[in-house]
C-alpha positions in Angstrom: 107.6 236.2 -191.4 109.6 236.2 -188.2 109.9 233.0 -185.6 107.9 234.7 -182.7 104.7 235.3 -185.4 105.1 232.2 -187.4 104.5 230.4 -184.1 101.9 232.5 -182.3 100.1 232.1 -185.5 100.4 228.6 -185.7 99.7 227.6 -182.3 96.3 230.0 -182.0 95.0 228.7 -185.5 95.5 225.0 -184.2 92.8 225.6 -181.6 91.2 228.4 -183.6 89.8 225.4 -185.8 87.9 223.3 -182.7 87.0 226.3 -180.3 85.0 228.1 -183.5 83.2 224.8 -184.8 82.3 224.8 -180.9 80.7 228.1 -181.1 78.9 227.3 -184.2 77.5 224.3 -183.2 76.6 225.5 -179.6 74.8 228.7 -181.6 73.1 226.5 -183.9 71.6 223.5 -181.9 72.5 223.7 -177.8 69.8 224.6 -175.0 70.2 227.7 -172.7 71.8 225.3 -170.3 74.1 223.8 -172.9 75.0 227.2 -174.5 76.0 228.8 -170.8 78.2 225.9 -170.4 79.9 226.5 -173.3 80.2 230.8 -172.8 81.3 230.0 -169.8 84.3 227.5 -171.1 85.5 230.5 -173.4 85.3 233.1 -170.9 87.3 230.2 -168.3 90.0 230.2 -171.1 90.5 233.6 -170.9 91.3 233.3 -167.1 92.9 230.5 -167.1 95.6 231.4 -169.8 95.3 235.1 -167.7 97.1 232.7 -164.8 99.3 230.8 -167.0 101.1 233.8 -168.6 102.3 234.7 -165.2 102.8 231.3 -163.8 103.6 228.8 -166.3 106.5 231.7 -167.3 108.2 232.3 -163.6 107.2 229.5 -161.9 104.9 231.0 -159.5 102.0 229.9 -158.2 99.5 232.6 -158.2 96.7 232.4 -156.1 95.3 236.0 -156.1 94.3 236.3 -159.7 90.7 236.3 -158.7 90.9 240.0 -157.7 91.8 241.5 -160.8 88.6 239.1 -162.3 87.0 241.1 -159.9 88.0 244.1 -160.8 87.2 243.8 -164.4 83.8 242.4 -163.4 83.0 245.3 -161.2 84.2 247.7 -163.4 82.6 246.2 -166.7 79.1 246.2 -164.1 79.8 249.9 -163.3 80.4 251.3 -166.6 77.5 249.6 -168.2 74.3 249.3 -165.8 71.3 252.2 -166.8 72.3 255.7 -165.2 69.3 255.3 -163.1 69.7 252.6 -161.6 73.4 253.8 -160.8 71.6 256.5 -159.0 69.5 254.6 -157.1 71.9 251.9 -156.2 75.7 253.3 -156.3 75.5 256.6 -154.3 79.1 256.4 -154.2 80.0 257.1 -157.8 81.4 259.9 -159.0 78.8 262.0 -161.3 80.7 261.6 -164.6 80.4 257.8 -164.1 77.2 257.9 -162.2 75.0 259.7 -165.4 77.1 257.9 -168.0 77.3 254.4 -169.7 79.2 252.6 -172.3 78.9 249.3 -174.5 80.2 246.3 -174.7 84.1 246.6 -176.2 84.6 249.5 -174.5 83.5 248.0 -171.1 85.5 245.2 -171.4 88.8 247.2 -172.9 88.3 249.4 -169.2 88.0 246.3 -167.3 91.4 244.7 -168.9 92.8 248.6 -168.3 92.5 248.8 -165.0 92.9 245.0 -164.0 96.6 245.9 -165.6 97.1 249.2 -163.8 95.7 247.9 -160.5 97.7 244.6 -160.8 101.1 246.8 -162.1 101.0 249.1 -158.8 100.9 245.8 -156.7 103.8 244.3 -159.0 106.0 246.9 -157.7 106.7 245.3 -154.5 105.1 241.7 -155.0 107.8 240.8 -157.8 110.6 241.6 -155.6 110.0 238.8 -153.3 111.2 235.5 -153.2 109.3 232.3 -155.3 107.3 231.2 -152.1 106.8 234.8 -150.3 105.3 235.8 -153.7 103.1 233.1 -154.2 101.9 233.3 -150.3 101.5 237.3 -150.8 99.2 236.4 -153.7 96.6 234.8 -150.8 97.0 238.4 -149.2 95.7 240.3 -152.0 92.8 237.8 -152.6 91.3 238.7 -149.3 92.1 242.1 -149.5 90.3 243.2 -152.5 87.6 240.6 -151.3 87.2 242.8 -148.1 86.9 246.0 -150.5 84.3 244.3 -152.2 82.3 243.0 -149.6 82.2 246.5 -147.9 82.6 249.4 -150.3 78.4 250.0 -150.3 78.7 253.3 -152.4 80.4 251.6 -155.3 80.5 247.9 -155.4 76.8 247.2 -152.9 78.8 245.5 -150.6 77.7 241.8 -150.0 74.2 242.2 -152.0 76.5 242.8 -155.3 75.5 244.6 -158.5 72.6 243.1 -160.7 71.1 244.8 -164.0 74.3 244.3 -166.3 73.6 243.9 -169.7 73.8 240.7 -171.1 76.5 241.4 -174.4 78.8 238.8 -174.1 77.6 236.2 -177.0 79.3 232.7 -177.6 81.2 234.2 -180.2 82.5 237.3 -178.7 83.5 235.3 -176.1 85.4 232.8 -178.8 87.1 236.0 -180.1 88.6 237.3 -176.9 89.4 233.6 -176.1 91.2 233.3 -179.2 92.9 237.0 -179.2 93.8 236.0 -175.1 95.8 232.7 -177.1 97.6 234.8 -179.4 98.7 237.4 -176.7 99.8 234.6 -174.1 101.8 232.6 -177.3 103.0 236.0 -178.1 104.3 236.6 -174.7 105.5 233.0 -174.1 107.8 233.2 -177.6 109.2 236.7 -177.1 112.5 237.4 -175.3 110.7 238.6 -172.2 109.2 234.8 -172.1 112.1 233.0 -172.8 114.1 234.7 -170.2 111.1 234.7 -167.9 111.3 230.9 -168.3 115.1 230.6 -168.1 114.9 232.1 -164.3 112.9 229.8 -163.5 114.9 227.1 -161.7 117.3 229.6 -160.6 117.0 233.1 -160.7 120.2 234.4 -158.9 122.3 232.4 -162.1 119.9 234.5 -164.6 120.1 237.5 -162.7 124.3 237.2 -162.9 123.9 236.8 -166.8 122.2 239.9 -167.2 118.4 238.5 -166.8 116.5 241.4 -165.1 114.3 238.9 -163.2 111.8 241.6 -161.4 111.4 243.2 -164.3 110.4 240.4 -166.1 107.9 239.1 -163.5 106.8 242.6 -163.2 105.9 242.8 -166.9 103.9 239.7 -167.0 102.7 240.0 -163.4 100.8 243.1 -165.0 100.1 241.6 -168.6 97.6 239.0 -167.0 96.1 241.5 -164.5 95.1 243.2 -167.6 94.1 239.8 -169.4 92.0 238.6 -166.2 90.4 241.8 -166.0 89.3 241.4 -169.9 88.0 237.8 -168.6 86.3 239.2 -165.7 84.3 242.0 -167.8 83.3 239.5 -170.4 82.4 237.1 -167.5 80.4 240.1 -165.9 78.4 240.8 -169.1 77.0 237.1 -169.8 75.7 236.2 -165.9 74.7 239.9 -165.0 74.9 240.2 -161.9 78.1 240.3 -159.3 78.8 240.0 -156.1 82.6 239.8 -154.0 81.7 235.7 -153.1 82.5 235.1 -156.9 85.8 235.9 -156.5 87.1 234.5 -154.1 88.8 231.1 -152.6 86.2 228.7 -154.2 85.9 230.2 -157.6 89.7 229.9 -157.6 90.1 226.4 -157.0 88.5 225.4 -160.4 90.8 227.7 -162.6 93.7 226.5 -160.8 92.7 222.8 -161.2 92.4 223.5 -164.8 95.6 224.9 -165.0 97.7 222.1 -163.4 95.8 219.0 -165.1 96.3 220.9 -168.4 99.8 221.7 -167.9 101.2 224.8 -166.3 104.4 225.7 -168.4 102.5 225.8 -171.8 99.6 227.8 -173.0 98.8 224.5 -175.2 97.9 223.1 -171.5 95.5 225.8 -169.8 93.5 225.3 -173.5 93.8 221.8 -173.0 93.4 221.6 -169.1 89.8 223.9 -169.5 88.6 221.6 -171.7 89.1 218.7 -169.8 88.2 220.5 -165.8 85.2 222.0 -168.1 83.4 218.3 -169.6 84.5 216.9 -166.0 82.5 219.4 -164.4 79.4 218.8 -166.2 79.2 215.5 -166.3 79.9 214.6 -162.5 77.6 218.0 -161.2 74.6 216.1 -163.5 75.8 213.2 -161.9 75.9 214.8 -157.7 72.4 216.4 -158.8 71.0 212.7 -160.0 71.9 210.7 -156.9 72.6 213.3 -154.0 76.2 213.5 -153.2 77.1 217.0 -152.2 81.2 218.2 -153.1 80.9 215.2 -155.4 82.7 217.4 -158.1 85.0 218.9 -156.1 85.9 215.4 -155.0 86.5 214.2 -158.4 88.4 217.0 -159.8 90.9 217.1 -156.8 91.4 213.2 -157.2 91.8 213.8 -161.3 94.6 216.5 -160.0 96.5 213.9 -157.9 96.4 211.4 -160.8 97.6 213.9 -163.7 100.1 214.6 -161.0 101.3 211.2 -160.7 101.6 210.3 -164.3 102.4 213.0 -166.1 104.0 215.7 -163.3 104.0 218.9 -166.2 100.0 218.0 -167.4 98.1 216.4 -169.8 100.0 218.4 -172.4 103.4 217.3 -170.8 105.1 220.9 -170.7 104.9 220.6 -174.9 102.4 223.3 -176.9 100.2 222.2 -179.7 102.1 222.4 -182.5 105.4 221.0 -181.0 103.4 217.9 -179.8 102.2 217.9 -183.7 105.6 218.0 -185.4 106.6 215.2 -183.1 103.9 213.0 -184.4 105.1 214.0 -187.9 108.4 213.4 -187.5 108.0 209.7 -186.1 105.6 209.0 -188.7 108.1 210.1 -191.0 111.1 207.7 -189.7 108.0 205.0 -189.1 107.5 204.8 -193.1 111.3 205.4 -193.8 111.8 202.3 -191.8 108.9 200.5 -193.4 110.3 201.0 -197.1 113.8 199.7 -196.6 
């Protein structure tokens, strides 16, 4: 087995055990409200890892990835709702889309495909920009897609949004796609493309001089992340059963970036840990906020948590390491202690 395959399988398997346990416990015991938290946690894993696959490997923060989530969500909504509803609500659809609908898996795959295609087209221009310019340009991407979602009445129903989407995303379906996202992002991170891309983060010019095509590498990562984001959007739409433009704008960007920053931008494991930590903080503080009546407390606490983590651990909770690397270090440290104790 190659090193790439071994590290990918190990990194995925370590998280597969606790995530599967969470899914089974939730399925057996969780209330409807708690089940919603668990399913949205699994979907958030897909979304955060989509951003990590680009930003973590390039060092360029993207503020616009929710645009691709919106693309995947609207695609899944359009292709899954009943044709009768389409005729009444989505008058702008071409006949071949208005008269047919597809199931859960084809909808998710279509969401990922269209998300990747849209990202790939935009990436031809964006990935040629300087790092700071590209980060700012992603804000423009988010705004443009929000305006499209908010005004394309015949396709998206504008500000009203699309309802009547079948609730096909189960906790186990979300779990499977979360594990696939972990495996895909870890495989890309450990691949030649990922290694070269991470090597270009500090000095792209030097990387180019050494033979790396930084623009092409960034385009591959950008397109991959758009496809994974589209998958996450399709899963999200088929669980929350309605989509609207406000769900894919700045307000929802903050929690996803907070998860990535707190866990650690540079690693897949950081993304997973960040989603877990922020989900717990969000739920605990949100319930406190409802009890004591202080609006905005959740956002304040998460913002303070970001500041604390960045001050104490600038590379996030995982410190720029994958979980298997952390475990290997702990085993090595324990072995040294045991050898020292035996002498």
